[in-house]
HTML snippet that shows the backbone in 3Dmol.js (N, CA, C, O; Angstrom):
<script src="https://3Dmol.org/build/3Dmol-min.js"></script>
<div id="view" style="width:600px;height:400px;position:relative"></div>
<script>
const pdb = `
ATOM      1  N   MET A   1      -1.258   1.212   1.465  1.00  0.00           N
ATOM      2  CA  MET A   1      -0.762   1.806   0.252  1.00  0.00           C
ATOM      3  C   MET A   1      -0.742   0.728  -0.826  1.00  0.00           C
ATOM      4  O   MET A   1      -0.589  -0.454  -0.518  1.00  0.00           O
ATOM      5  N   GLU A   2      -0.891   1.116  -2.048  1.00  0.00           N
ATOM      6  CA  GLU A   2      -0.966   0.182  -3.155  1.00  0.00           C
ATOM      7  C   GLU A   2       0.305   0.255  -3.999  1.00  0.00           C
ATOM      8  O   GLU A   2       0.823   1.339  -4.269  1.00  0.00           O
ATOM      9  N   ILE A   3       0.802  -0.919  -4.411  1.00  0.00           N
ATOM     10  CA  ILE A   3       1.943  -0.959  -5.321  1.00  0.00           C
ATOM     11  C   ILE A   3       1.576  -1.794  -6.532  1.00  0.00           C
ATOM     12  O   ILE A   3       0.722  -2.677  -6.451  1.00  0.00           O
ATOM     13  N   THR A   4       2.217  -1.518  -7.647  1.00  0.00           N
ATOM     14  CA  THR A   4       2.027  -2.298  -8.861  1.00  0.00           C
ATOM     15  C   THR A   4       3.384  -2.837  -9.284  1.00  0.00           C
ATOM     16  O   THR A   4       4.364  -2.097  -9.368  1.00  0.00           O
ATOM     17  N   ILE A   5       3.427  -4.138  -9.549  1.00  0.00           N
ATOM     18  CA  ILE A   5       4.663  -4.810  -9.928  1.00  0.00           C
ATOM     19  C   ILE A   5       4.465  -5.436 -11.298  1.00  0.00           C
ATOM     20  O   ILE A   5       3.437  -6.061 -11.560  1.00  0.00           O
ATOM     21  N   GLN A   6       5.454  -5.268 -12.174  1.00  0.00           N
ATOM     22  CA  GLN A   6       5.401  -5.907 -13.482  1.00  0.00           C
ATOM     23  C   GLN A   6       6.214  -7.200 -13.457  1.00  0.00           C
ATOM     24  O   GLN A   6       7.366  -7.217 -13.023  1.00  0.00           O
ATOM     25  N   HIS A   7       5.598  -8.272 -13.927  1.00  0.00           N
ATOM     26  CA  HIS A   7       6.285  -9.552 -14.024  1.00  0.00           C
ATOM     27  C   HIS A   7       7.354  -9.424 -15.099  1.00  0.00           C
ATOM     28  O   HIS A   7       7.058  -9.027 -16.226  1.00  0.00           O
ATOM     29  N   GLN A   8       8.594  -9.757 -14.759  1.00  0.00           N
ATOM     30  CA  GLN A   8       9.732  -9.526 -15.646  1.00  0.00           C
ATOM     31  C   GLN A   8       9.649 -10.334 -16.946  1.00  0.00           C
ATOM     32  O   GLN A   8      10.078  -9.856 -17.996  1.00  0.00           O
ATOM     33  N   ILE A   9       9.111 -11.531 -16.886  1.00  0.00           N
ATOM     34  CA  ILE A   9       9.057 -12.373 -18.080  1.00  0.00           C
ATOM     35  C   ILE A   9       7.726 -12.218 -18.815  1.00  0.00           C
ATOM     36  O   ILE A   9       7.704 -12.022 -20.030  1.00  0.00           O
ATOM     37  N   GLU A  10       6.617 -12.306 -18.077  1.00  0.00           N
ATOM     38  CA  GLU A  10       5.287 -12.264 -18.692  1.00  0.00           C
ATOM     39  C   GLU A  10       4.842 -10.859 -19.063  1.00  0.00           C
ATOM     40  O   GLU A  10       3.942 -10.689 -19.885  1.00  0.00           O
ATOM     41  N   LYS A  11       5.465  -9.852 -18.463  1.00  0.00           N
ATOM     42  CA  LYS A  11       5.139  -8.433 -18.696  1.00  0.00           C
ATOM     43  C   LYS A  11       3.732  -8.067 -18.228  1.00  0.00           C
ATOM     44  O   LYS A  11       3.181  -7.055 -18.661  1.00  0.00           O
ATOM     45  N   THR A  12       3.144  -8.884 -17.345  1.00  0.00           N
ATOM     46  CA  THR A  12       1.835  -8.568 -16.784  1.00  0.00           C
ATOM     47  C   THR A  12       2.022  -7.705 -15.541  1.00  0.00           C
ATOM     48  O   THR A  12       3.075  -7.741 -14.906  1.00  0.00           O
ATOM     49  N   PHE A  13       0.998  -6.930 -15.198  1.00  0.00           N
ATOM     50  CA  PHE A  13       1.051  -6.059 -14.033  1.00  0.00           C
ATOM     51  C   PHE A  13       0.175  -6.625 -12.924  1.00  0.00           C
ATOM     52  O   PHE A  13      -0.922  -7.124 -13.177  1.00  0.00           O
ATOM     53  N   HIS A  14       0.677  -6.542 -11.676  1.00  0.00           N
ATOM     54  CA  HIS A  14      -0.035  -7.050 -10.508  1.00  0.00           C
ATOM     55  C   HIS A  14      -0.056  -5.945  -9.453  1.00  0.00           C
ATOM     56  O   HIS A  14       0.965  -5.307  -9.198  1.00  0.00           O
ATOM     57  N   THR A  15      -1.202  -5.725  -8.852  1.00  0.00           N
ATOM     58  CA  THR A  15      -1.361  -4.681  -7.843  1.00  0.00           C
ATOM     59  C   THR A  15      -1.601  -5.308  -6.479  1.00  0.00           C
ATOM     60  O   THR A  15      -2.366  -6.262  -6.343  1.00  0.00           O
ATOM     61  N   PHE A  16      -0.925  -4.749  -5.460  1.00  0.00           N
ATOM     62  CA  PHE A  16      -1.014  -5.290  -4.104  1.00  0.00           C
ATOM     63  C   PHE A  16      -1.147  -4.165  -3.092  1.00  0.00           C
ATOM     64  O   PHE A  16      -0.624  -3.070  -3.293  1.00  0.00           O
ATOM     65  N   ASP A  17      -1.850  -4.444  -2.004  1.00  0.00           N
ATOM     66  CA  ASP A  17      -1.928  -3.515  -0.878  1.00  0.00           C
ATOM     67  C   ASP A  17      -0.837  -3.885   0.117  1.00  0.00           C
ATOM     68  O   ASP A  17      -0.761  -5.029   0.565  1.00  0.00           O
ATOM     69  N   VAL A  18       0.010  -2.915   0.462  1.00  0.00           N
ATOM     70  CA  VAL A  18       1.101  -3.137   1.413  1.00  0.00           C
ATOM     71  C   VAL A  18       1.149  -1.966   2.392  1.00  0.00           C
ATOM     72  O   VAL A  18       0.603  -0.895   2.124  1.00  0.00           O
ATOM     73  N   ASN A  19       1.807  -2.183   3.526  1.00  0.00           N
ATOM     74  CA  ASN A  19       1.924  -1.114   4.521  1.00  0.00           C
ATOM     75  C   ASN A  19       2.907  -0.037   4.089  1.00  0.00           C
ATOM     76  O   ASN A  19       2.600   1.154   4.148  1.00  0.00           O
ATOM     77  N   ASP A  20       4.094  -0.459   3.652  1.00  0.00           N
ATOM     78  CA  ASP A  20       5.139   0.482   3.263  1.00  0.00           C
ATOM     79  C   ASP A  20       5.858  -0.082   2.038  1.00  0.00           C
ATOM     80  O   ASP A  20       6.588  -1.066   2.160  1.00  0.00           O
ATOM     81  N   PRO A  21       5.669   0.514   0.871  1.00  0.00           N
ATOM     82  CA  PRO A  21       6.273  -0.023  -0.353  1.00  0.00           C
ATOM     83  C   PRO A  21       7.802  -0.094  -0.307  1.00  0.00           C
ATOM     84  O   PRO A  21       8.401  -0.883  -1.037  1.00  0.00           O
ATOM     85  N   ASP A  22       8.430   0.708   0.529  1.00  0.00           N
ATOM     86  CA  ASP A  22       9.887   0.716   0.621  1.00  0.00           C
ATOM     87  C   ASP A  22      10.431  -0.326   1.595  1.00  0.00           C
ATOM     88  O   ASP A  22      11.634  -0.587   1.620  1.00  0.00           O
ATOM     89  N   LYS A  23       9.544  -0.923   2.400  1.00  0.00           N
ATOM     90  CA  LYS A  23       9.961  -1.933   3.382  1.00  0.00           C
ATOM     91  C   LYS A  23       8.893  -3.011   3.453  1.00  0.00           C
ATOM     92  O   LYS A  23       8.063  -3.015   4.362  1.00  0.00           O
ATOM     93  N   LEU A  24       8.916  -3.920   2.496  1.00  0.00           N
ATOM     94  CA  LEU A  24       7.936  -4.993   2.486  1.00  0.00           C
ATOM     95  C   LEU A  24       8.234  -5.976   3.614  1.00  0.00           C
ATOM     96  O   LEU A  24       9.389  -6.315   3.874  1.00  0.00           O
ATOM     97  N   THR A  25       7.181  -6.423   4.272  1.00  0.00           N
ATOM     98  CA  THR A  25       7.354  -7.418   5.324  1.00  0.00           C
ATOM     99  C   THR A  25       7.539  -8.790   4.682  1.00  0.00           C
ATOM    100  O   THR A  25       7.234  -8.975   3.504  1.00  0.00           O
ATOM    101  N   ASP A  26       8.037  -9.749   5.458  1.00  0.00           N
ATOM    102  CA  ASP A  26       8.200 -11.117   4.953  1.00  0.00           C
ATOM    103  C   ASP A  26       6.861 -11.678   4.485  1.00  0.00           C
ATOM    104  O   ASP A  26       6.790 -12.355   3.459  1.00  0.00           O
ATOM    105  N   GLU A  27       5.813 -11.399   5.231  1.00  0.00           N
ATOM    106  CA  GLU A  27       4.482 -11.886   4.867  1.00  0.00           C
ATOM    107  C   GLU A  27       4.015 -11.280   3.542  1.00  0.00           C
ATOM    108  O   GLU A  27       3.448 -11.980   2.703  1.00  0.00           O
ATOM    109  N   GLU A  28       4.252  -9.990   3.354  1.00  0.00           N
ATOM    110  CA  GLU A  28       3.873  -9.341   2.098  1.00  0.00           C
ATOM    111  C   GLU A  28       4.648  -9.934   0.925  1.00  0.00           C
ATOM    112  O   GLU A  28       4.085 -10.157  -0.146  1.00  0.00           O
ATOM    113  N   VAL A  29       5.931 -10.187   1.127  1.00  0.00           N
ATOM    114  CA  VAL A  29       6.756 -10.779   0.066  1.00  0.00           C
ATOM    115  C   VAL A  29       6.246 -12.169  -0.290  1.00  0.00           C
ATOM    116  O   VAL A  29       6.127 -12.503  -1.469  1.00  0.00           O
ATOM    117  N   ARG A  30       5.947 -12.977   0.714  1.00  0.00           N
ATOM    118  CA  ARG A  30       5.412 -14.321   0.460  1.00  0.00           C
ATOM    119  C   ARG A  30       4.090 -14.250  -0.307  1.00  0.00           C
ATOM    120  O   ARG A  30       3.877 -15.019  -1.245  1.00  0.00           O
ATOM    121  N   MET A  31       3.210 -13.339   0.083  1.00  0.00           N
ATOM    122  CA  MET A  31       1.923 -13.187  -0.585  1.00  0.00           C
ATOM    123  C   MET A  31       2.114 -12.767  -2.049  1.00  0.00           C
ATOM    124  O   MET A  31       1.467 -13.309  -2.945  1.00  0.00           O
ATOM    125  N   ILE A  32       2.993 -11.811  -2.279  1.00  0.00           N
ATOM    126  CA  ILE A  32       3.237 -11.322  -3.637  1.00  0.00           C
ATOM    127  C   ILE A  32       3.838 -12.432  -4.496  1.00  0.00           C
ATOM    128  O   ILE A  32       3.397 -12.649  -5.625  1.00  0.00           O
ATOM    129  N   CYS A  33       4.837 -13.135  -3.970  1.00  0.00           N
ATOM    130  CA  CYS A  33       5.459 -14.229  -4.720  1.00  0.00           C
ATOM    131  C   CYS A  33       4.440 -15.318  -5.045  1.00  0.00           C
ATOM    132  O   CYS A  33       4.416 -15.843  -6.158  1.00  0.00           O
ATOM    133  N   TRP A  34       3.610 -15.651  -4.075  1.00  0.00           N
ATOM    134  CA  TRP A  34       2.574 -16.674  -4.279  1.00  0.00           C
ATOM    135  C   TRP A  34       1.598 -16.236  -5.376  1.00  0.00           C
ATOM    136  O   TRP A  34       1.300 -17.006  -6.288  1.00  0.00           O
ATOM    137  N   ASP A  35       1.108 -15.010  -5.284  1.00  0.00           N
ATOM    138  CA  ASP A  35       0.134 -14.513  -6.257  1.00  0.00           C
ATOM    139  C   ASP A  35       0.726 -14.381  -7.662  1.00  0.00           C
ATOM    140  O   ASP A  35       0.027 -14.591  -8.654  1.00  0.00           O
ATOM    141  N   MET A  36       2.019 -14.032  -7.748  1.00  0.00           N
ATOM    142  CA  MET A  36       2.660 -13.853  -9.053  1.00  0.00           C
ATOM    143  C   MET A  36       3.322 -15.136  -9.558  1.00  0.00           C
ATOM    144  O   MET A  36       3.810 -15.182 -10.687  1.00  0.00           O
ATOM    145  N   ASN A  37       3.338 -16.181  -8.716  1.00  0.00           N
ATOM    146  CA  ASN A  37       3.960 -17.455  -9.063  1.00  0.00           C
ATOM    147  C   ASN A  37       5.442 -17.269  -9.401  1.00  0.00           C
ATOM    148  O   ASN A  37       5.927 -17.748 -10.426  1.00  0.00           O
ATOM    149  N   VAL A  38       6.151 -16.558  -8.508  1.00  0.00           N
ATOM    150  CA  VAL A  38       7.592 -16.337  -8.652  1.00  0.00           C
ATOM    151  C   VAL A  38       8.282 -16.729  -7.352  1.00  0.00           C
ATOM    152  O   VAL A  38       7.627 -16.896  -6.323  1.00  0.00           O
ATOM    153  N   VAL A  39       9.612 -16.877  -7.399  1.00  0.00           N
ATOM    154  CA  VAL A  39      10.353 -17.238  -6.201  1.00  0.00           C
ATOM    155  C   VAL A  39      11.066 -16.047  -5.581  1.00  0.00           C
ATOM    156  O   VAL A  39      11.546 -16.138  -4.452  1.00  0.00           O
ATOM    157  N   ALA A  40      11.143 -14.937  -6.295  1.00  0.00           N
ATOM    158  CA  ALA A  40      11.771 -13.725  -5.755  1.00  0.00           C
ATOM    159  C   ALA A  40      11.188 -12.522  -6.471  1.00  0.00           C
ATOM    160  O   ALA A  40      10.712 -12.621  -7.602  1.00  0.00           O
ATOM    161  N   ILE A  41      11.233 -11.382  -5.793  1.00  0.00           N
ATOM    162  CA  ILE A  41      10.828 -10.131  -6.426  1.00  0.00           C
ATOM    163  C   ILE A  41      11.960  -9.133  -6.267  1.00  0.00           C
ATOM    164  O   ILE A  41      12.795  -9.266  -5.373  1.00  0.00           O
ATOM    165  N   PHE A  42      11.985  -8.142  -7.130  1.00  0.00           N
ATOM    166  CA  PHE A  42      12.991  -7.095  -7.060  1.00  0.00           C
ATOM    167  C   PHE A  42      12.317  -5.826  -6.558  1.00  0.00           C
ATOM    168  O   PHE A  42      11.367  -5.329  -7.163  1.00  0.00           O
ATOM    169  N   GLU A  43      12.822  -5.315  -5.449  1.00  0.00           N
ATOM    170  CA  GLU A  43      12.230  -4.139  -4.822  1.00  0.00           C
ATOM    171  C   GLU A  43      13.300  -3.051  -4.720  1.00  0.00           C
ATOM    172  O   GLU A  43      14.293  -3.213  -4.010  1.00  0.00           O
ATOM    173  N   ASN A  44      13.093  -1.953  -5.426  1.00  0.00           N
ATOM    174  CA  ASN A  44      14.043  -0.837  -5.377  1.00  0.00           C
ATOM    175  C   ASN A  44      15.474  -1.311  -5.539  1.00  0.00           C
ATOM    176  O   ASN A  44      16.340  -0.993  -4.724  1.00  0.00           O
ATOM    177  N   THR A  45      15.716  -2.071  -6.593  1.00  0.00           N
ATOM    178  CA  THR A  45      17.041  -2.574  -6.984  1.00  0.00           C
ATOM    179  C   THR A  45      17.610  -3.662  -6.080  1.00  0.00           C
ATOM    180  O   THR A  45      18.778  -4.018  -6.240  1.00  0.00           O
ATOM    181  N   ARG A  46      16.842  -4.207  -5.138  1.00  0.00           N
ATOM    182  CA  ARG A  46      17.356  -5.318  -4.333  1.00  0.00           C
ATOM    183  C   ARG A  46      16.436  -6.520  -4.515  1.00  0.00           C
ATOM    184  O   ARG A  46      15.240  -6.359  -4.761  1.00  0.00           O
ATOM    185  N   THR A  47      16.986  -7.711  -4.394  1.00  0.00           N
ATOM    186  CA  THR A  47      16.214  -8.943  -4.524  1.00  0.00           C
ATOM    187  C   THR A  47      15.627  -9.314  -3.171  1.00  0.00           C
ATOM    188  O   THR A  47      16.318  -9.289  -2.153  1.00  0.00           O
ATOM    189  N   VAL A  48      14.344  -9.659  -3.174  1.00  0.00           N
ATOM    190  CA  VAL A  48      13.671 -10.061  -1.947  1.00  0.00           C
ATOM    191  C   VAL A  48      13.139 -11.474  -2.155  1.00  0.00           C
ATOM    192  O   VAL A  48      12.362 -11.718  -3.077  1.00  0.00           O
ATOM    193  N   ASN A  49      13.556 -12.405  -1.301  1.00  0.00           N
ATOM    194  CA  ASN A  49      13.099 -13.789  -1.351  1.00  0.00           C
ATOM    195  C   ASN A  49      12.155 -14.065  -0.184  1.00  0.00           C
ATOM    196  O   ASN A  49      12.321 -13.507   0.900  1.00  0.00           O
ATOM    197  N   PRO A  50      11.165 -14.928  -0.411  1.00  0.00           N
ATOM    198  CA  PRO A  50      10.242 -15.231   0.693  1.00  0.00           C
ATOM    199  C   PRO A  50      10.886 -16.081   1.767  1.00  0.00           C
ATOM    200  O   PRO A  50      10.237 -16.418   2.758  1.00  0.00           O
TER     201      PRO A  50
END
`;
const viewer = $3Dmol.createViewer("view");
viewer.addModel(pdb, "pdb");
viewer.setStyle({}, {cartoon: {color: "spectrum"}});
viewer.zoomTo();
viewer.render();
</script>
């Protein structure tokens, strides 16, 4: 499944392939953070750290 995340500061959009958008795996979170150059992402109102 594909998700699109907007960078909170840069306002750019990033698209990623994930298994379940509601339950990101640790590996998916690390990949997303690495690709977006961030240390945490916000997923459905909760903070997810790699």
